[in-house]
N, C-alpha and C positions, 0 to 999 in steps of 0.2 A: 206272237207278240214279240216285240223288239227287245234288244239287250239294254238293261239300265246302264246309264253312263257312270253312275257312282254306286258301287256295290259295297262300300265300307260300312253301311248301316246294317248289313245282314248278320244274323247270329251265326256262330261258327259252322253248325251243321248245314244250314241253308247255303252258306257261302261255299262250302266244299262241294255241295251238290251242283250249284250253279257253275262253278269253275270247271267241274268235270264235264258238264254239258258243253261249255264253251270250248274246251280243249278238244272235244270229239265232235265238233259241230258238223264236220263233213259226213258224219254218220248219224243223221237226225233221229232215226228210229231207235237205235240203241242208246244214243246219248241222252234222250229225254225220258227214258223209262225210269220210273222212280218207285221206291218202296212206298208203303202206306204213309199218308200224311201224318205229321205229328199229332199227338193227342189234342194239343191246343186247338187245332183246326176243327176237330169234331165238336169241341165245346163252344165254338164261336157263336153259333146261332142262338145259344141259350140266353144271351144278353141283348139280343136284337129284337126289335118289334116283330111280332108274328104276323101282323096284317098291315097292308099299305093304307095310308090315309085315303079317304074317299076323294074322288075326282073333284068334288065341289070345293075341297080345301087345297087343291093343287092346280088351280087355274084351268081345270078340265082335263089335265093329263091323268090318264088312268093306268096306275101301276100294274094291276092284275092283267089288263089287256096287253101291256108291254111284255109281261111275263109269259103270257100265252103265245106271243110272237116268238119269244126265245125258245119256248118248248117246241114250236113248229119247226124252227130252224135246226135245233138239235136232233129232231126226228129224222132229218135227211141224212144224218151221219157225218163223217169227216168230209170237209169241203175244201180240199186244196184246189188251186187253179187247174182247170182242164179236166176235172173229175166229173163223172155222171152226177154225183150228189150236188156239186156246185151248180150244175146246169139246172137241177131241180130248184135249188134255192133262188137262182136268178129268175126263173119263171114265176116262182111264188112271190118274190119281192115286186116284180113288175105287175103281177095281177092284183096284189094288194094295193099298190099305189094307184093303179087305174081305177080300182073299185072305190077308192077314197075320193076320186074326182081330180087327182093330181095330173098335171101335164108331165109326161115322162119322156126324157131323152136318154138314149143308150149310146154307149161308145164301145163297140167291139174292136179290140186291138190284139196284136200278138206281141209278146215280150220275149226277148232272148234271155234265157236263164241258164244257170249252171246245169240244169237237168234237161235242157233243150228248149226249143221254141214253144211257148205255151199260149193258148188262147185265153184272153181275159176280157172282162166286161165291167165297165162302170155304168151305174144306173143312177140317174139324177132326176129327182122330183123338183119341179120348178113352180113355186107359188109366186105369181106376179105381184109387183108393187105398183104404186101410183107414180113413183119416180124412177130414176135410172140406177140407183144403188143396189147392191147385192149383199146379203148376209148369208154366208155359206156354212152349213153344218155338215160334218163328216163322220162316217163310221166305216169300218171294214167288215166284210161278211165272209171272207175266206178263212180257212183254218190252217194251222201248221201241218206240214206234210209228215204226219206221224200216224201209224196204224192205230185205229181205235180212238183217235183224238177228235172229240165232237165240239170242242171249243164253246161250251156254254157261257163262260165268262169272257173268254178271249175271242171276241168276234161276235158271239151270239148276244150278249147282254146289250151292247151298244146298238146293234142292228135292230133288236126288238124295240129298244127305246126310240130309235129314229123312225121306225114304222109307226109307232103310236104318235110321235110328233107330227108325222105327215098326215095321219088321220085327222088330227086336230087342226093343223094349219091349213090344209087344203080345203077344208070346209068353211074357213073363216073369211072375213072381209079383207080385201087387199089393204096393206099398210104402206107406208112411205117407201120402204125398200123391199125388193123381191127377196124371198127366202128360198135358197136352193138347198136341198138335202141330198148329199151324194153318198151312195152306197158303193164303196170301193172294193175292187178285187186286188189280189196280189200284195197285201200288206206284209205278209210273212215272208221271211227269207226261205228260199227253196233249198239251200244248203247251209250257208253261213251268212249272218247279218253283216252286210257291207253297204257302202253307198250305192252299189249297182245291183246287189241282190237283196232288195227290200223295197217297200212302198212303191211298187210298180204302178198301181192304180192312181195313187196320189201324184206321182211324178207325171203321169199321162194327163191327168185332169189339169194340173197347174200349167203344163205346157200348152194344152189346147186352149185354155182360157187366156193365156198370154197372147196367143196368135189371134184369137177372135176379138181381143180388146176387153173381154169381160173381167179380166183380172184387175184392170185399172178401176173398174166400177165396184170392186169388192171391198167393203168397208171392214169386215171382220170375218175370221174363220174360227169356228168352235168345233173342236174334235172331241168326240166321246169314245173311250176305249177302256174296257174293263171297269164297268161301273155298276155291276149288279151283285157283287159278293156281299155276304154277311159281314157285319162289323166294318163297314166301309169307312175308310179314312183316306181322303183324297188330298195329297200334298200339292203345293203350287209347283208346277213344272217350270224349271228355271230358265230354259231357253225360250219359253213363250213370251209374247209381248206383254210388258209389265202392265200397261194401262188396261188392257183387255182382261188379263188375269185379275187385276184389282176389281174391275167391274163385276166379274162373275162371283168372286169371293165376297164382295160387299153385298151383292144381291142374296147370296146364300145366308149371310149373317142376318140380313133383314128378315128373311123367311124363317129364321130360327134353326138353321142347319149348321151351326158352327162346329158341331161334333163330327160332321161328315166332311165338310170343306175346311180342312185344318190349316194351321199357320206354318207347319213345317214345309220343307221343299225338297225336291229331287229332280235330277236331270234325266230325261228319257228321249231317245230317238224314236220318232213316230211319224204318222201321216201328216202332221202339221208342218214338218220340216221343209218340204218342197215349196210351200207357200211362204214360210219365213225367209227362205233363201231368195225369193223373188220380191221381198219387201212388203208382203201383205201381213197385216196384224193377225196373229193366230195364237190360240191357247189350247192346251191339251188337258182334258179332264180324265184322269186315270189313277187307279190305285193298283200299281204293280207291286210295290214293296210287300204288302201284307200277303198277297197271293203267293209270292215266292216263299215267304217265311212259313206259310201254311203247307207248303209242299205240293201245291196244285198247279203252279205255272208250268205250261208246256209239258204236262203229263196227262195220262188218260184219266186222272182224277178230276179234270176240269169238266164236270158233269152238271146236269140241271139242278141237282140238290144243293149246289153251291150258290145258287142265284136266289136273290130275295126280291119279291115284288115291292117291298118297302124301299129298298135301295134304289130301284128303278124309278119309283115315284118321286123320291127326293131329288135325284139328279135330273129327271125330266122336268120337274117343277122349276128348278134353278135355271136350266137352259131356256125354258120357255120364257121366264121372266127376264132373263138376260137379253134375249132377242127383243122383247118388248122395250127394254131400256135402250137398246141400240137403235130401235126405230125412232126414238126421240132425238137422236143426235144429228 
């Protein structure tokens, strides 16, 4: 997961831990090892709904099925680029998408990184539309290069959500715009988060779409990242495109999820950046702040027990209805 651009919101203990991580980022294994999360984190789930709403109430999006996908990904173990586990995850994602009836394109590429040249793969499910436009949904499936880090929330939650989104959309009737769901490799920094050591898959996809001309046809990009935790509170990401963020937050309010898509804001560097830099409207749906304060971010505490099927159902419902709203434009 990326470094927050504004860390002044953090409680003193969390701020000290985060700054320690940043100062030693060249040693990611030692730098991101943390003590047990604060007691507040263990209490978080007690105030959160214990069950996801049924799919009949969320436009067909099935929170428990999304959760099962997260569990499957976590079961592969740590998934940094070039690892045996990420190869298993890639094969699984492709097989799931094919089984859902999706058309699947893959892009195998090599990225120069501070730890050497690494093989990476973007996987894109393409649901055709009746027109020429594209609505692009993004997630990353790689994990931080840290021993024992399985990335249940950071990488797993949004990937499980997007697999369930693909199951739903690939079986539906074509709408006005095509919907592409991109599963990105190499989001995490391999040593230290910089413009060149981060978002490898997103930069690759944006560049390829620019060359092919598909970027000009892309009306909106919606990125999901860290969306499954208990007590989910998603602030508006301030570098995102305002009208698109407004559309998503308005849809969340209409669906009754104002307690999840909240009115506060925060700036985060993430996979939407390469698209924003190329002039494509993009928004980032992410709750990074709370996960840092709980002591789970970029530690081996980022495990499956931190993920809620209810949270996945809420965010999946909002993204689904936001896509439907974009189809009207």
